[in-house]
C-alpha positions as CSV (number, residue, x, y, z in Angstrom):
1,M,36.5,-13.8,49.7
2,R,34.2,-17.4,49.9
3,E,30.4,-16.7,49.6
4,T,27.7,-19.6,49.0
5,E,24.7,-18.9,47.0
6,I,22.0,-21.3,47.6
7,I,19.2,-22.3,44.4
8,G,16.6,-24.4,46.3
9,Q,13.7,-26.8,45.6
10,P,13.0,-29.8,45.2
11,Y,16.6,-29.5,46.0
12,E,19.0,-27.2,47.3
13,L,22.1,-26.4,45.4
14,A,24.8,-24.7,46.5
15,V,27.2,-23.1,44.7
16,T,30.1,-22.0,46.3
17,R,32.6,-19.2,45.0
18,E,36.3,-17.9,45.8
19,D,37.3,-14.5,43.9
20,G,34.3,-15.2,41.6
21,R,35.9,-18.6,41.0
22,I,33.5,-21.8,41.7
23,V,35.1,-23.4,44.2
24,E,32.3,-26.1,45.3
25,V,28.6,-27.5,43.8
26,R,26.7,-29.0,46.4
27,I,23.5,-30.7,45.9
28,T,21.1,-31.8,48.9
29,A,17.7,-33.4,48.7
30,V,15.2,-30.7,50.9
31,G,11.8,-31.3,52.4
32,D,10.5,-34.3,53.8
33,G,11.6,-37.8,52.5
34,G,13.5,-35.7,50.3
35,E,15.7,-37.7,47.7
36,L,18.1,-37.2,45.5
37,T,17.2,-38.9,42.1
38,A,19.3,-39.2,38.4
39,E,16.3,-36.8,37.7
40,T,16.2,-34.4,40.3
41,I,20.7,-34.4,39.9
42,S,20.0,-33.6,35.9
43,Q,17.5,-31.0,37.0
44,A,20.1,-29.6,39.6
45,H,22.7,-29.8,36.8
46,R,20.5,-28.5,34.3
47,A,19.7,-25.2,36.8
48,L,22.8,-24.8,37.1
49,S,24.1,-24.5,33.8
50,D,21.5,-22.0,32.6
51,R,22.5,-19.9,35.6
52,L,26.4,-19.8,34.7
53,R,25.5,-19.3,30.8
54,Q,23.5,-16.8,31.6
55,E,26.1,-14.9,34.5
56,E,28.8,-15.5,31.1
57,F,26.5,-13.7,28.9
58,R,25.9,-10.6,31.1
59,A,29.4,-10.3,31.4
60,R,30.6,-11.1,28.0
61,R,27.6,-8.0,27.3
62,S,29.2,-5.9,29.9
63,S,32.4,-5.9,28.5
64,Q,31.5,-5.5,25.2
65,R,29.3,-2.3,25.9
66,E,32.6,-1.1,27.7
67,A,34.5,-1.3,25.0
68,S,32.8,-0.1,23.0
69,R,31.9,2.8,24.8
70,S,35.7,3.4,25.5
71,A,35.9,3.8,21.9
72,L,33.0,5.9,21.0
73,E,35.2,8.4,23.9
74,A,38.7,7.4,22.0
75,L,36.7,7.9,18.5
76,K,35.1,11.3,19.3
77,A,38.6,12.7,21.0
78,A,40.0,12.1,17.6
79,S,37.4,13.7,15.2
80,T,38.6,16.6,13.8
81,D,37.6,18.2,10.6
82,K,40.3,16.5,8.9
83,I,40.6,13.0,7.8
84,T,43.9,11.4,9.8
85,D,45.4,8.3,10.0
86,A,44.6,8.2,13.9
87,Y,40.7,9.1,13.1
88,L,40.5,6.6,10.8
89,A,42.1,3.7,13.1
90,H,39.6,5.1,16.2
91,L,36.3,4.7,14.0
92,A,37.7,1.4,12.9
93,A,37.8,0.5,16.4
94,A,34.7,1.9,17.8
95,Y,33.0,0.4,14.1
96,V,34.1,-3.0,15.6
97,A,33.5,-3.0,19.1
98,I,30.2,-2.0,18.2
99,L,29.3,-4.6,15.9
100,D,31.1,-7.3,18.5
101,G,28.5,-6.1,21.1
102,A,25.7,-5.6,18.5
103,S,22.7,-8.4,17.4
104,G,21.7,-8.2,13.7
105,V,18.6,-5.9,13.9
106,E,21.2,-3.7,16.2
107,A,24.3,-3.3,13.4
108,R,21.8,-1.7,11.1
109,G,22.6,1.5,13.8
110,V,26.4,1.4,14.0
111,M,26.5,4.3,11.7
112,S,24.1,6.8,13.1
113,I,26.1,5.8,16.7
114,L,29.4,6.7,14.9
115,A,27.6,9.4,13.1
116,T,26.2,10.8,16.7
117,A,30.2,10.5,17.6
118,T,32.0,12.3,14.9
119,G,29.1,14.9,14.4
120,R,28.9,13.9,10.9
121,S,26.3,12.1,8.5
122,A,25.7,8.4,8.9
123,S,26.5,8.1,4.9
124,T,30.0,9.9,5.7
125,V,30.9,8.1,8.2
126,K,30.5,5.3,6.0
127,M,32.4,6.6,3.5
128,H,35.1,6.9,6.4
129,V,34.7,3.0,7.1
130,V,35.2,1.8,3.2
131,K,38.0,4.3,3.2
132,A,39.7,2.7,6.8
133,R,39.1,-0.5,5.7
134,K,40.7,0.4,1.8
135,E,44.2,2.2,4.2
136,G,44.3,-1.1,6.2
137,F,43.0,-0.3,9.2
138,L,40.1,-2.6,9.2
139,T,40.3,-6.0,7.5
140,E,38.2,-6.8,4.1
141,T,34.7,-8.8,4.4
142,G,33.6,-8.9,0.7
143,G,30.7,-7.9,-1.3
144,G,30.3,-4.9,0.8
145,K,29.4,-6.7,4.3
146,A,29.7,-5.1,7.8
147,G,32.4,-6.6,9.8
148,G,36.0,-6.8,9.5
149,D,38.9,-7.0,12.3
150,L,40.8,-4.1,13.7
151,T,44.0,-4.5,12.1
152,D,48.1,-4.6,13.4
153,K,47.8,-0.7,11.7
154,A,45.2,0.7,13.6
155,R,46.2,-1.3,17.1
156,K,49.3,0.6,17.0
157,L,47.5,3.8,16.1
158,T,45.0,3.3,18.6
159,E,46.8,1.9,21.4
160,S,49.9,4.9,21.4
161,A,46.6,7.1,21.9
162,E,46.0,6.4,25.2
């Protein structure tokens, strides 16, 4: 499907998309005596670039939120009274997904989010994240820093549970 979005004044910037892909950009002078100068073309370019960056940011945030939501649901399902490899793998996956979508301020609340999902205290969950890291479900970051990546070992366990 082809749709055109018009962004206006002092020029008309028409962005045509097909199946979400940009296939055409047209800049047209508007108003009495409208003229495209180097400055108006530059303004149109900046306006389009800013808009595309915002769209990409929103899409990325939406995707990250969905990944976090999905990982938390899987963690809830894997949570039992016992600390199993499946639980540690899902804990690591949820931890990484939440951190990937979090700003620095939000990152401080990761343990609280995981604690709520598992029904455990934040300090217990923190110890479980350390255990997940030691048992090879989460890569090392060094110096007690937050973060890390999911390991292949964790990926295999989380994918087999899906």
